[in-house]
PDB file of N, CA, C and O in Angstrom:
ATOM      1  N   UNK A   1       0.843  -1.169   0.000  1.00  0.00           N
ATOM      2  CA  UNK A   1       0.000   0.000   0.000  1.00  0.00           C
ATOM      3  C   UNK A   1       0.896   1.242   0.000  1.00  0.00           C
ATOM      4  O   UNK A   1       1.910   1.290   0.696  1.00  0.00           O
ATOM      5  N   UNK A   2       0.510   2.227  -0.779  1.00  0.00           N
ATOM      6  CA  UNK A   2       1.269   3.474  -0.836  1.00  0.00           C
ATOM      7  C   UNK A   2       0.811   4.415   0.281  1.00  0.00           C
ATOM      8  O   UNK A   2      -0.223   4.199   0.912  1.00  0.00           O
ATOM      9  N   UNK A   3       1.600   5.455   0.506  1.00  0.00           N
ATOM     10  CA  UNK A   3       1.225   6.433   1.528  1.00  0.00           C
ATOM     11  C   UNK A   3      -0.081   7.124   1.137  1.00  0.00           C
ATOM     12  O   UNK A   3      -0.925   7.382   1.995  1.00  0.00           O
ATOM     13  N   UNK A   4      -0.250   7.423  -0.145  1.00  0.00           N
ATOM     14  CA  UNK A   4      -1.481   8.102  -0.564  1.00  0.00           C
ATOM     15  C   UNK A   4      -2.705   7.213  -0.342  1.00  0.00           C
ATOM     16  O   UNK A   4      -3.769   7.715   0.020  1.00  0.00           O
ATOM     17  N   UNK A   5      -2.572   5.899  -0.553  1.00  0.00           N
ATOM     18  CA  UNK A   5      -3.676   4.980  -0.255  1.00  0.00           C
ATOM     19  C   UNK A   5      -3.968   4.967   1.241  1.00  0.00           C
ATOM     20  O   UNK A   5      -5.125   4.975   1.662  1.00  0.00           O
ATOM     21  N   UNK A   6      -2.901   4.949   2.036  1.00  0.00           N
ATOM     22  CA  UNK A   6      -3.052   4.957   3.485  1.00  0.00           C
ATOM     23  C   UNK A   6      -3.778   6.222   3.939  1.00  0.00           C
ATOM     24  O   UNK A   6      -4.668   6.160   4.787  1.00  0.00           O
ATOM     25  N   UNK A   7      -3.401   7.359   3.378  1.00  0.00           N
ATOM     26  CA  UNK A   7      -4.053   8.626   3.720  1.00  0.00           C
ATOM     27  C   UNK A   7      -5.543   8.543   3.386  1.00  0.00           C
ATOM     28  O   UNK A   7      -6.380   8.954   4.190  1.00  0.00           O
ATOM     29  N   UNK A   8      -5.875   8.021   2.220  1.00  0.00           N
ATOM     30  CA  UNK A   8      -7.283   7.887   1.814  1.00  0.00           C
ATOM     31  C   UNK A   8      -8.058   6.998   2.786  1.00  0.00           C
ATOM     32  O   UNK A   8      -9.151   7.357   3.224  1.00  0.00           O
ATOM     33  N   UNK A   9      -7.498   5.848   3.118  1.00  0.00           N
ATOM     34  CA  UNK A   9      -8.187   4.900   3.997  1.00  0.00           C
ATOM     35  C   UNK A   9      -8.386   5.450   5.402  1.00  0.00           C
ATOM     36  O   UNK A   9      -9.471   5.347   5.974  1.00  0.00           O
ATOM     37  N   UNK A  10      -7.323   6.038   5.952  1.00  0.00           N
ATOM     38  CA  UNK A  10      -7.418   6.583   7.312  1.00  0.00           C
ATOM     39  C   UNK A  10      -8.386   7.759   7.342  1.00  0.00           C
ATOM     40  O   UNK A  10      -9.156   7.899   8.292  1.00  0.00           O
ATOM     41  N   UNK A  11      -8.356   8.602   6.319  1.00  0.00           N
ATOM     42  CA  UNK A  11      -9.276   9.745   6.308  1.00  0.00           C
ATOM     43  C   UNK A  11     -10.723   9.278   6.220  1.00  0.00           C
ATOM     44  O   UNK A  11     -11.606   9.909   6.801  1.00  0.00           O
ATOM     45  N   UNK A  12     -10.987   8.180   5.503  1.00  0.00           N
ATOM     46  CA  UNK A  12     -12.351   7.640   5.456  1.00  0.00           C
ATOM     47  C   UNK A  12     -12.779   7.132   6.827  1.00  0.00           C
ATOM     48  O   UNK A  12     -13.898   7.395   7.267  1.00  0.00           O
ATOM     49  N   UNK A  13     -11.891   6.405   7.503  1.00  0.00           N
ATOM     50  CA  UNK A  13     -12.216   5.851   8.825  1.00  0.00           C
ATOM     51  C   UNK A  13     -12.499   6.971   9.825  1.00  0.00           C
ATOM     52  O   UNK A  13     -13.427   6.870  10.627  1.00  0.00           O
ATOM     53  N   UNK A  14     -11.705   8.027   9.778  1.00  0.00           N
ATOM     54  CA  UNK A  14     -11.863   9.133  10.729  1.00  0.00           C
ATOM     55  C   UNK A  14     -12.857  10.192  10.251  1.00  0.00           C
ATOM     56  O   UNK A  14     -13.180  11.117  10.996  1.00  0.00           O
ATOM     57  N   UNK A  15     -13.339  10.063   9.024  1.00  0.00           N
ATOM     58  CA  UNK A  15     -14.322  11.007   8.506  1.00  0.00           C
ATOM     59  C   UNK A  15     -13.791  12.405   8.289  1.00  0.00           C
ATOM     60  O   UNK A  15     -14.489  13.387   8.539  1.00  0.00           O
ATOM     61  N   UNK A  16     -12.550  12.498   7.823  1.00  0.00           N
ATOM     62  CA  UNK A  16     -11.949  13.801   7.558  1.00  0.00           C
ATOM     63  C   UNK A  16     -11.543  13.887   6.086  1.00  0.00           C
ATOM     64  O   UNK A  16     -11.339  12.868   5.427  1.00  0.00           O
ATOM     65  N   UNK A  17     -11.432  15.086   5.596  1.00  0.00           N
ATOM     66  CA  UNK A  17     -10.995  15.326   4.233  1.00  0.00           C
ATOM     67  C   UNK A  17      -9.494  15.051   4.147  1.00  0.00           C
ATOM     68  O   UNK A  17      -8.735  15.585   4.955  1.00  0.00           O
ATOM     69  N   UNK A  18      -9.041  14.230   3.187  1.00  0.00           N
ATOM     70  CA  UNK A  18      -7.608  13.952   3.077  1.00  0.00           C
ATOM     71  C   UNK A  18      -6.757  15.208   2.940  1.00  0.00           C
ATOM     72  O   UNK A  18      -5.628  15.248   3.429  1.00  0.00           O
ATOM     73  N   UNK A  19      -7.288  16.234   2.280  1.00  0.00           N
ATOM     74  CA  UNK A  19      -6.537  17.488   2.120  1.00  0.00           C
ATOM     75  C   UNK A  19      -6.340  18.201   3.455  1.00  0.00           C
ATOM     76  O   UNK A  19      -5.365  18.931   3.634  1.00  0.00           O
ATOM     77  N   UNK A  20      -7.262  17.990   4.387  1.00  0.00           N
ATOM     78  CA  UNK A  20      -7.152  18.635   5.701  1.00  0.00           C
ATOM     79  C   UNK A  20      -5.966  18.079   6.493  1.00  0.00           C
ATOM     80  O   UNK A  20      -5.449  18.746   7.390  1.00  0.00           O
ATOM     81  N   UNK A  21      -5.539  16.864   6.163  1.00  0.00           N
ATOM     82  CA  UNK A  21      -4.422  16.252   6.886  1.00  0.00           C
ATOM     83  C   UNK A  21      -3.106  16.963   6.604  1.00  0.00           C
ATOM     84  O   UNK A  21      -2.166  16.869   7.394  1.00  0.00           O
ATOM     85  N   UNK A  22      -3.036  17.667   5.491  1.00  0.00           N
ATOM     86  CA  UNK A  22      -1.808  18.387   5.141  1.00  0.00           C
ATOM     87  C   UNK A  22      -1.819  19.826   5.653  1.00  0.00           C
ATOM     88  O   UNK A  22      -0.860  20.569   5.445  1.00  0.00           O
ATOM     89  N   UNK A  23      -2.887  20.211   6.312  1.00  0.00           N
ATOM     90  CA  UNK A  23      -2.951  21.562   6.889  1.00  0.00           C
ATOM     91  C   UNK A  23      -2.424  21.534   8.314  1.00  0.00           C
ATOM     92  O   UNK A  23      -2.481  20.499   8.978  1.00  0.00           O
ATOM     93  N   UNK A  24      -1.923  22.635   8.777  1.00  0.00           N
ATOM     94  CA  UNK A  24      -1.362  22.690  10.132  1.00  0.00           C
ATOM     95  C   UNK A  24      -2.458  23.007  11.141  1.00  0.00           C
ATOM     96  O   UNK A  24      -2.544  24.118  11.664  1.00  0.00           O
ATOM     97  N   UNK A  25      -3.285  22.017  11.397  1.00  0.00           N
ATOM     98  CA  UNK A  25      -4.345  22.172  12.385  1.00  0.00           C
ATOM     99  C   UNK A  25      -4.172  21.124  13.472  1.00  0.00           C
ATOM    100  O   UNK A  25      -3.620  20.051  13.230  1.00  0.00           O
ATOM    101  N   UNK A  26      -4.640  21.436  14.653  1.00  0.00           N
ATOM    102  CA  UNK A  26      -4.541  20.486  15.762  1.00  0.00           C
ATOM    103  C   UNK A  26      -5.912  19.979  16.167  1.00  0.00           C
ATOM    104  O   UNK A  26      -6.094  19.486  17.280  1.00  0.00           O
ATOM    105  N   UNK A  27      -6.876  20.098  15.264  1.00  0.00           N
ATOM    106  CA  UNK A  27      -8.225  19.607  15.517  1.00  0.00           C
ATOM    107  C   UNK A  27      -8.174  18.124  15.866  1.00  0.00           C
ATOM    108  O   UNK A  27      -7.416  17.370  15.256  1.00  0.00           O
ATOM    109  N   UNK A  28      -8.973  17.702  16.838  1.00  0.00           N
ATOM    110  CA  UNK A  28      -8.917  16.350  17.384  1.00  0.00           C
ATOM    111  C   UNK A  28      -8.868  15.219  16.383  1.00  0.00           C
ATOM    112  O   UNK A  28      -7.916  14.439  16.376  1.00  0.00           O
ATOM    113  N   UNK A  29      -9.888  15.116  15.530  1.00  0.00           N
ATOM    114  CA  UNK A  29      -9.954  14.000  14.572  1.00  0.00           C
ATOM    115  C   UNK A  29      -8.828  14.072  13.552  1.00  0.00           C
ATOM    116  O   UNK A  29      -8.241  13.051  13.191  1.00  0.00           O
ATOM    117  N   UNK A  30      -8.530  15.275  13.090  1.00  0.00           N
ATOM    118  CA  UNK A  30      -7.481  15.429  12.084  1.00  0.00           C
ATOM    119  C   UNK A  30      -6.122  15.073  12.669  1.00  0.00           C
ATOM    120  O   UNK A  30      -5.338  14.363  12.038  1.00  0.00           O
ATOM    121  N   UNK A  31      -5.843  15.556  13.857  1.00  0.00           N
ATOM    122  CA  UNK A  31      -4.557  15.263  14.496  1.00  0.00           C
ATOM    123  C   UNK A  31      -4.414  13.771  14.784  1.00  0.00           C
ATOM    124  O   UNK A  31      -3.332  13.211  14.605  1.00  0.00           O
ATOM    125  N   UNK A  32      -5.483  13.125  15.226  1.00  0.00           N
ATOM    126  CA  UNK A  32      -5.410  11.693  15.508  1.00  0.00           C
ATOM    127  C   UNK A  32      -5.219  10.896  14.225  1.00  0.00           C
ATOM    128  O   UNK A  32      -4.418   9.963  14.184  1.00  0.00           O
ATOM    129  N   UNK A  33      -5.948  11.259  13.183  1.00  0.00           N
ATOM    130  CA  UNK A  33      -5.792  10.570  11.897  1.00  0.00           C
ATOM    131  C   UNK A  33      -4.368  10.734  11.378  1.00  0.00           C
ATOM    132  O   UNK A  33      -3.765   9.777  10.894  1.00  0.00           O
ATOM    133  N   UNK A  34      -3.831  11.949  11.481  1.00  0.00           N
ATOM    134  CA  UNK A  34      -2.467  12.221  11.032  1.00  0.00           C
ATOM    135  C   UNK A  34      -1.459  11.390  11.823  1.00  0.00           C
ATOM    136  O   UNK A  34      -0.497  10.877  11.253  1.00  0.00           O
ATOM    137  N   UNK A  35      -1.672  11.256  13.125  1.00  0.00           N
ATOM    138  CA  UNK A  35      -0.736  10.490  13.942  1.00  0.00           C
ATOM    139  C   UNK A  35      -0.801   8.993  13.623  1.00  0.00           C
ATOM    140  O   UNK A  35       0.223   8.311  13.649  1.00  0.00           O
ATOM    141  N   UNK A  36      -1.988   8.483  13.323  1.00  0.00           N
ATOM    142  CA  UNK A  36      -2.116   7.075  12.938  1.00  0.00           C
ATOM    143  C   UNK A  36      -1.420   6.841  11.596  1.00  0.00           C
ATOM    144  O   UNK A  36      -0.765   5.815  11.408  1.00  0.00           O
ATOM    145  N   UNK A  37      -1.559   7.777  10.671  1.00  0.00           N
ATOM    146  CA  UNK A  37      -0.868   7.662   9.386  1.00  0.00           C
ATOM    147  C   UNK A  37       0.641   7.632   9.605  1.00  0.00           C
ATOM    148  O   UNK A  37       1.337   6.804   9.017  1.00  0.00           O
ATOM    149  N   UNK A  38       1.142   8.521  10.438  1.00  0.00           N
ATOM    150  CA  UNK A  38       2.584   8.557  10.710  1.00  0.00           C
ATOM    151  C   UNK A  38       3.057   7.232  11.310  1.00  0.00           C
ATOM    152  O   UNK A  38       4.080   6.689  10.892  1.00  0.00           O
ATOM    153  N   UNK A  39       2.320   6.720  12.280  1.00  0.00           N
ATOM    154  CA  UNK A  39       2.690   5.453  12.909  1.00  0.00           C
ATOM    155  C   UNK A  39       2.727   4.327  11.880  1.00  0.00           C
ATOM    156  O   UNK A  39       3.719   3.605  11.781  1.00  0.00           O
ATOM    157  N   UNK A  40       1.650   4.178  11.119  1.00  0.00           N
ATOM    158  CA  UNK A  40       1.571   3.076  10.156  1.00  0.00           C
ATOM    159  C   UNK A  40       2.618   3.207   9.060  1.00  0.00           C
ATOM    160  O   UNK A  40       3.269   2.228   8.696  1.00  0.00           O
ATOM    161  N   UNK A  41       2.778   4.416   8.537  1.00  0.00           N
ATOM    162  CA  UNK A  41       3.720   4.615   7.435  1.00  0.00           C
ATOM    163  C   UNK A  41       5.159   4.357   7.868  1.00  0.00           C
ATOM    164  O   UNK A  41       5.904   3.665   7.175  1.00  0.00           O
ATOM    165  N   UNK A  42       5.548   4.910   9.013  1.00  0.00           N
ATOM    166  CA  UNK A  42       6.943   4.805   9.446  1.00  0.00           C
ATOM    167  C   UNK A  42       7.244   3.453  10.092  1.00  0.00           C
ATOM    168  O   UNK A  42       8.213   2.785   9.732  1.00  0.00           O
ATOM    169  N   UNK A  43       6.414   3.064  11.036  1.00  0.00           N
ATOM    170  CA  UNK A  43       6.751   1.883  11.836  1.00  0.00           C
ATOM    171  C   UNK A  43       6.227   0.570  11.273  1.00  0.00           C
ATOM    172  O   UNK A  43       6.825  -0.480  11.510  1.00  0.00           O
ATOM    173  N   UNK A  44       5.126   0.606  10.534  1.00  0.00           N
ATOM    174  CA  UNK A  44       4.564  -0.631   9.995  1.00  0.00           C
ATOM    175  C   UNK A  44       4.961  -0.846   8.528  1.00  0.00           C
ATOM    176  O   UNK A  44       5.247  -1.970   8.115  1.00  0.00           O
ATOM    177  N   UNK A  45       4.974   0.237   7.748  1.00  0.00           N
ATOM    178  CA  UNK A  45       5.262   0.103   6.319  1.00  0.00           C
ATOM    179  C   UNK A  45       6.727   0.377   5.989  1.00  0.00           C
ATOM    180  O   UNK A  45       7.173   0.083   4.880  1.00  0.00           O
ATOM    181  N   UNK A  46       7.479   0.935   6.934  1.00  0.00           N
ATOM    182  CA  UNK A  46       8.904   1.175   6.728  1.00  0.00           C
ATOM    183  C   UNK A  46       9.245   2.382   5.869  1.00  0.00           C
ATOM    184  O   UNK A  46      10.348   2.460   5.328  1.00  0.00           O
ATOM    185  N   UNK A  47       8.322   3.320   5.736  1.00  0.00           N
ATOM    186  CA  UNK A  47       8.596   4.540   4.968  1.00  0.00           C
ATOM    187  C   UNK A  47       9.503   5.464   5.777  1.00  0.00           C
ATOM    188  O   UNK A  47       9.526   5.411   7.006  1.00  0.00           O
ATOM    189  N   UNK A  48      10.237   6.296   5.080  1.00  0.00           N
ATOM    190  CA  UNK A  48      11.092   7.248   5.791  1.00  0.00           C
ATOM    191  C   UNK A  48      10.250   8.384   6.353  1.00  0.00           C
ATOM    192  O   UNK A  48       9.209   8.745   5.804  1.00  0.00           O
ATOM    193  N   UNK A  49      10.727   8.934   7.456  1.00  0.00           N
ATOM    194  CA  UNK A  49      10.048  10.068   8.056  1.00  0.00           C
ATOM    195  C   UNK A  49      10.010  11.258   7.113  1.00  0.00           C
ATOM    196  O   UNK A  49       9.052  12.031   7.120  1.00  0.00           O
ATOM    197  N   UNK A  50      11.053  11.408   6.302  1.00  0.00           N
ATOM    198  CA  UNK A  50      11.112  12.517   5.358  1.00  0.00           C
ATOM    199  C   UNK A  50      10.026  12.382   4.291  1.00  0.00           C
ATOM    200  O   UNK A  50       9.419  13.374   3.888  1.00  0.00           O
ATOM    201  N   UNK A  51       9.784  11.156   3.839  1.00  0.00           N
ATOM    202  CA  UNK A  51       8.760  10.927   2.821  1.00  0.00           C
ATOM    203  C   UNK A  51       7.368  11.228   3.383  1.00  0.00           C
ATOM    204  O   UNK A  51       6.550  11.874   2.727  1.00  0.00           O
ATOM    205  N   UNK A  52       7.113  10.758   4.592  1.00  0.00           N
ATOM    206  CA  UNK A  52       5.823  11.007   5.243  1.00  0.00           C
ATOM    207  C   UNK A  52       5.664  12.502   5.506  1.00  0.00           C
ATOM    208  O   UNK A  52       4.584  13.062   5.319  1.00  0.00           O
ATOM    209  N   UNK A  53       6.742  13.139   5.937  1.00  0.00           N
ATOM    210  CA  UNK A  53       6.709  14.584   6.204  1.00  0.00           C
ATOM    211  C   UNK A  53       6.329  15.358   4.942  1.00  0.00           C
ATOM    212  O   UNK A  53       5.571  16.325   5.008  1.00  0.00           O
ATOM    213  N   UNK A  54       6.848  14.937   3.813  1.00  0.00           N
ATOM    214  CA  UNK A  54       6.523  15.607   2.554  1.00  0.00           C
ATOM    215  C   UNK A  54       5.061  15.471   2.185  1.00  0.00           C
ATOM    216  O   UNK A  54       4.444  16.428   1.718  1.00  0.00           O
ATOM    217  N   UNK A  55       4.503  14.288   2.391  1.00  0.00           N
ATOM    218  CA  UNK A  55       3.101  14.047   2.050  1.00  0.00           C
ATOM    219  C   UNK A  55       2.167  14.830   2.968  1.00  0.00           C
ATOM    220  O   UNK A  55       1.191  15.423   2.508  1.00  0.00           O
ATOM    221  N   UNK A  56       2.466  14.833   4.263  1.00  0.00           N
ATOM    222  CA  UNK A  56       1.588  15.478   5.242  1.00  0.00           C
ATOM    223  C   UNK A  56       1.979  16.927   5.541  1.00  0.00           C
ATOM    224  O   UNK A  56       1.335  17.596   6.350  1.00  0.00           O
ATOM    225  N   UNK A  57       3.032  17.403   4.886  1.00  0.00           N
ATOM    226  CA  UNK A  57       3.533  18.773   5.070  1.00  0.00           C
ATOM    227  C   UNK A  57       3.843  19.060   6.536  1.00  0.00           C
ATOM    228  O   UNK A  57       3.388  20.043   7.119  1.00  0.00           O
ATOM    229  N   UNK A  58       4.645  18.148   7.106  1.00  0.00           N
ATOM    230  CA  UNK A  58       5.093  18.258   8.493  1.00  0.00           C
ATOM    231  C   UNK A  58       6.618  18.219   8.499  1.00  0.00           C
ATOM    232  O   UNK A  58       7.241  17.946   7.473  1.00  0.00           O
ATOM    233  N   UNK A  59       7.209  18.490   9.642  1.00  0.00           N
ATOM    234  CA  UNK A  59       8.651  18.304   9.778  1.00  0.00           C
ATOM    235  C   UNK A  59       8.927  16.830  10.084  1.00  0.00           C
ATOM    236  O   UNK A  59       8.033  16.100  10.513  1.00  0.00           O
ATOM    237  N   UNK A  60      10.157  16.404   9.863  1.00  0.00           N
ATOM    238  CA  UNK A  60      10.511  15.015  10.193  1.00  0.00           C
ATOM    239  C   UNK A  60      10.367  14.769  11.684  1.00  0.00           C
ATOM    240  O   UNK A  60       9.938  13.692  12.097  1.00  0.00           O
ATOM    241  N   UNK A  61      10.719  15.752  12.491  1.00  0.00           N
ATOM    242  CA  UNK A  61      10.563  15.616  13.942  1.00  0.00           C
ATOM    243  C   UNK A  61       9.083  15.504  14.310  1.00  0.00           C
ATOM    244  O   UNK A  61       8.713  14.731  15.193  1.00  0.00           O
ATOM    245  N   UNK A  62       8.249  16.275  13.632  1.00  0.00           N
ATOM    246  CA  UNK A  62       6.805  16.209  13.862  1.00  0.00           C
ATOM    247  C   UNK A  62       6.242  14.841  13.526  1.00  0.00           C
ATOM    248  O   UNK A  62       5.355  14.343  14.220  1.00  0.00           O
ATOM    249  N   UNK A  63       6.753  14.232  12.467  1.00  0.00           N
ATOM    250  CA  UNK A  63       6.325  12.881  12.082  1.00  0.00           C
ATOM    251  C   UNK A  63       6.702  11.891  13.171  1.00  0.00           C
ATOM    252  O   UNK A  63       5.916  11.008  13.514  1.00  0.00           O
ATOM    253  N   UNK A  64       7.894  12.038  13.709  1.00  0.00           N
ATOM    254  CA  UNK A  64       8.348  11.136  14.768  1.00  0.00           C
ATOM    255  C   UNK A  64       7.478  11.243  16.016  1.00  0.00           C
ATOM    256  O   UNK A  64       7.084  10.230  16.595  1.00  0.00           O
ATOM    257  N   UNK A  65       7.186  12.457  16.421  1.00  0.00           N
ATOM    258  CA  UNK A  65       6.330  12.681  17.595  1.00  0.00           C
ATOM    259  C   UNK A  65       4.930  12.141  17.334  1.00  0.00           C
ATOM    260  O   UNK A  65       4.347  11.471  18.186  1.00  0.00           O
ATOM    261  N   UNK A  66       4.391  12.437  16.145  1.00  0.00           N
ATOM    262  CA  UNK A  66       3.047  11.976  15.798  1.00  0.00           C
ATOM    263  C   UNK A  66       2.979  10.458  15.733  1.00  0.00           C
ATOM    264  O   UNK A  66       1.970   9.872  16.126  1.00  0.00           O
ATOM    265  N   UNK A  67       4.030   9.811  15.245  1.00  0.00           N
ATOM    266  CA  UNK A  67       4.049   8.350  15.166  1.00  0.00           C
ATOM    267  C   UNK A  67       3.957   7.734  16.561  1.00  0.00           C
ATOM    268  O   UNK A  67       3.301   6.709  16.743  1.00  0.00           O
ATOM    269  N   UNK A  68       4.606   8.350  17.541  1.00  0.00           N
ATOM    270  CA  UNK A  68       4.502   7.870  18.915  1.00  0.00           C
ATOM    271  C   UNK A  68       3.092   7.982  19.450  1.00  0.00           C
ATOM    272  O   UNK A  68       2.602   7.074  20.122  1.00  0.00           O
ATOM    273  N   UNK A  69       2.436   9.091  19.154  1.00  0.00           N
ATOM    274  CA  UNK A  69       1.046   9.271  19.582  1.00  0.00           C
ATOM    275  C   UNK A  69       0.120   8.326  18.820  1.00  0.00           C
ATOM    276  O   UNK A  69      -0.829   7.781  19.383  1.00  0.00           O
ATOM    277  N   UNK A  70       0.408   8.142  17.540  1.00  0.00           N
ATOM    278  CA  UNK A  70      -0.405   7.250  16.711  1.00  0.00           C
ATOM    279  C   UNK A  70      -0.317   5.806  17.158  1.00  0.00           C
ATOM    280  O   UNK A  70      -1.275   5.046  17.013  1.00  0.00           O
ATOM    281  N   UNK A  71       0.830   5.424  17.700  1.00  0.00           N
ATOM    282  CA  UNK A  71       0.992   4.048  18.185  1.00  0.00           C
ATOM    283  C   UNK A  71      -0.005   3.758  19.290  1.00  0.00           C
ATOM    284  O   UNK A  71      -0.640   2.703  19.292  1.00  0.00           O
ATOM    285  N   UNK A  72      -0.149   4.677  20.226  1.00  0.00           N
ATOM    286  CA  UNK A  72      -1.080   4.427  21.327  1.00  0.00           C
ATOM    287  C   UNK A  72      -2.522   4.428  20.846  1.00  0.00           C
ATOM    288  O   UNK A  72      -3.326   3.623  21.316  1.00  0.00           O
ATOM    289  N   UNK A  73      -2.869   5.319  19.914  1.00  0.00           N
ATOM    290  CA  UNK A  73      -4.230   5.333  19.364  1.00  0.00           C
ATOM    291  C   UNK A  73      -4.514   4.050  18.597  1.00  0.00           C
ATOM    292  O   UNK A  73      -5.562   3.428  18.774  1.00  0.00           O
ATOM    293  N   UNK A  74      -3.582   3.662  17.752  1.00  0.00           N
ATOM    294  CA  UNK A  74      -3.778   2.500  16.897  1.00  0.00           C
ATOM    295  C   UNK A  74      -3.810   1.206  17.704  1.00  0.00           C
ATOM    296  O   UNK A  74      -4.664   0.350  17.477  1.00  0.00           O
ATOM    297  N   UNK A  75      -2.891   1.067  18.633  1.00  0.00           N
ATOM    298  CA  UNK A  75      -2.796  -0.173  19.396  1.00  0.00           C
ATOM    299  C   UNK A  75      -3.901  -0.316  20.435  1.00  0.00           C
ATOM    300  O   UNK A  75      -4.184  -1.425  20.888  1.00  0.00           O
ATOM    301  N   UNK A  76      -4.528   0.794  20.817  1.00  0.00           N
ATOM    302  CA  UNK A  76      -5.608   0.721  21.801  1.00  0.00           C
ATOM    303  C   UNK A  76      -6.961   0.371  21.175  1.00  0.00           C
ATOM    304  O   UNK A  76      -7.917   0.076  21.893  1.00  0.00           O
ATOM    305  N   UNK A  77      -7.046   0.401  19.847  1.00  0.00           N
ATOM    306  CA  UNK A  77      -8.292   0.089  19.145  1.00  0.00           C
ATOM    307  C   UNK A  77      -8.078  -1.127  18.251  1.00  0.00           C
ATOM    308  O   UNK A  77      -7.569  -0.986  17.139  1.00  0.00           O
ATOM    309  N   UNK A  78      -8.456  -2.321  18.714  1.00  0.00           N
ATOM    310  CA  UNK A  78      -8.184  -3.535  17.941  1.00  0.00           C
ATOM    311  C   UNK A  78      -8.904  -3.585  16.589  1.00  0.00           C
ATOM    312  O   UNK A  78      -8.451  -4.287  15.685  1.00  0.00           O
ATOM    313  N   UNK A  79     -10.006  -2.863  16.432  1.00  0.00           N
ATOM    314  CA  UNK A  79     -10.740  -2.878  15.162  1.00  0.00           C
ATOM    315  C   UNK A  79     -10.161  -1.921  14.124  1.00  0.00           C
ATOM    316  O   UNK A  79     -10.495  -2.009  12.942  1.00  0.00           O
ATOM    317  N   UNK A  80      -9.301  -1.013  14.561  1.00  0.00           N
ATOM    318  CA  UNK A  80      -8.776  -0.001  13.656  1.00  0.00           C
ATOM    319  C   UNK A  80      -7.967  -0.633  12.520  1.00  0.00           C
ATOM    320  O   UNK A  80      -8.069  -0.186  11.378  1.00  0.00           O
ATOM    321  N   UNK A  81      -7.182  -1.642  12.804  1.00  0.00           N
ATOM    322  CA  UNK A  81      -6.383  -2.325  11.776  1.00  0.00           C
ATOM    323  C   UNK A  81      -7.300  -2.876  10.684  1.00  0.00           C
ATOM    324  O   UNK A  81      -7.009  -2.742   9.495  1.00  0.00           O
ATOM    325  N   UNK A  82      -8.392  -3.486  11.088  1.00  0.00           N
ATOM    326  CA  UNK A  82      -9.344  -4.070  10.129  1.00  0.00           C
ATOM    327  C   UNK A  82     -10.031  -2.969   9.327  1.00  0.00           C
ATOM    328  O   UNK A  82     -10.178  -3.080   8.109  1.00  0.00           O
ATOM    329  N   UNK A  83     -10.453  -1.900  10.018  1.00  0.00           N
ATOM    330  CA  UNK A  83     -11.153  -0.805   9.348  1.00  0.00           C
ATOM    331  C   UNK A  83     -10.269  -0.136   8.280  1.00  0.00           C
ATOM    332  O   UNK A  83     -10.740   0.217   7.199  1.00  0.00           O
ATOM    333  N   UNK A  84      -9.003   0.025   8.602  1.00  0.00           N
ATOM    334  CA  UNK A  84      -8.089   0.667   7.663  1.00  0.00           C
ATOM    335  C   UNK A  84      -7.654  -0.316   6.574  1.00  0.00           C
ATOM    336  O   UNK A  84      -7.375   0.079   5.442  1.00  0.00           O
ATOM    337  N   UNK A  85      -7.601  -1.582   6.929  1.00  0.00           N
ATOM    338  CA  UNK A  85      -7.232  -2.597   5.945  1.00  0.00           C
ATOM    339  C   UNK A  85      -5.754  -2.839   5.833  1.00  0.00           C
ATOM    340  O   UNK A  85      -5.250  -3.113   4.744  1.00  0.00           O
ATOM    341  N   UNK A  86      -5.041  -2.744   6.948  1.00  0.00           N
ATOM    342  CA  UNK A  86      -3.608  -3.050   6.946  1.00  0.00           C
ATOM    343  C   UNK A  86      -3.411  -4.416   7.596  1.00  0.00           C
ATOM    344  O   UNK A  86      -4.164  -4.819   8.483  1.00  0.00           O
ATOM    345  N   UNK A  87      -2.385  -5.113   7.134  1.00  0.00           N
ATOM    346  CA  UNK A  87      -2.128  -6.461   7.682  1.00  0.00           C
ATOM    347  C   UNK A  87      -1.315  -6.418   8.922  1.00  0.00           C
ATOM    348  O   UNK A  87      -1.015  -7.462   9.500  1.00  0.00           O
TER     349      UNK A  87
END
């Protein structure tokens, strides 16, 4: 799965516009969706932080911090993996 596919799937699950994920907002659903994308892309799919940062228009450090937050969100919801469709 590509990062753009991941963005589409996660945005559908969280009910947010994929374009909103690239904006610098800290709105609850958008920030959580962005952090789950960072976690999955970097830690599960093996993408570089720089690549994810480019897609989401974040800094590499921001991707790292968000991935840590996304891990707790993702791992605390056992159905999220199924909803997003990642193995």
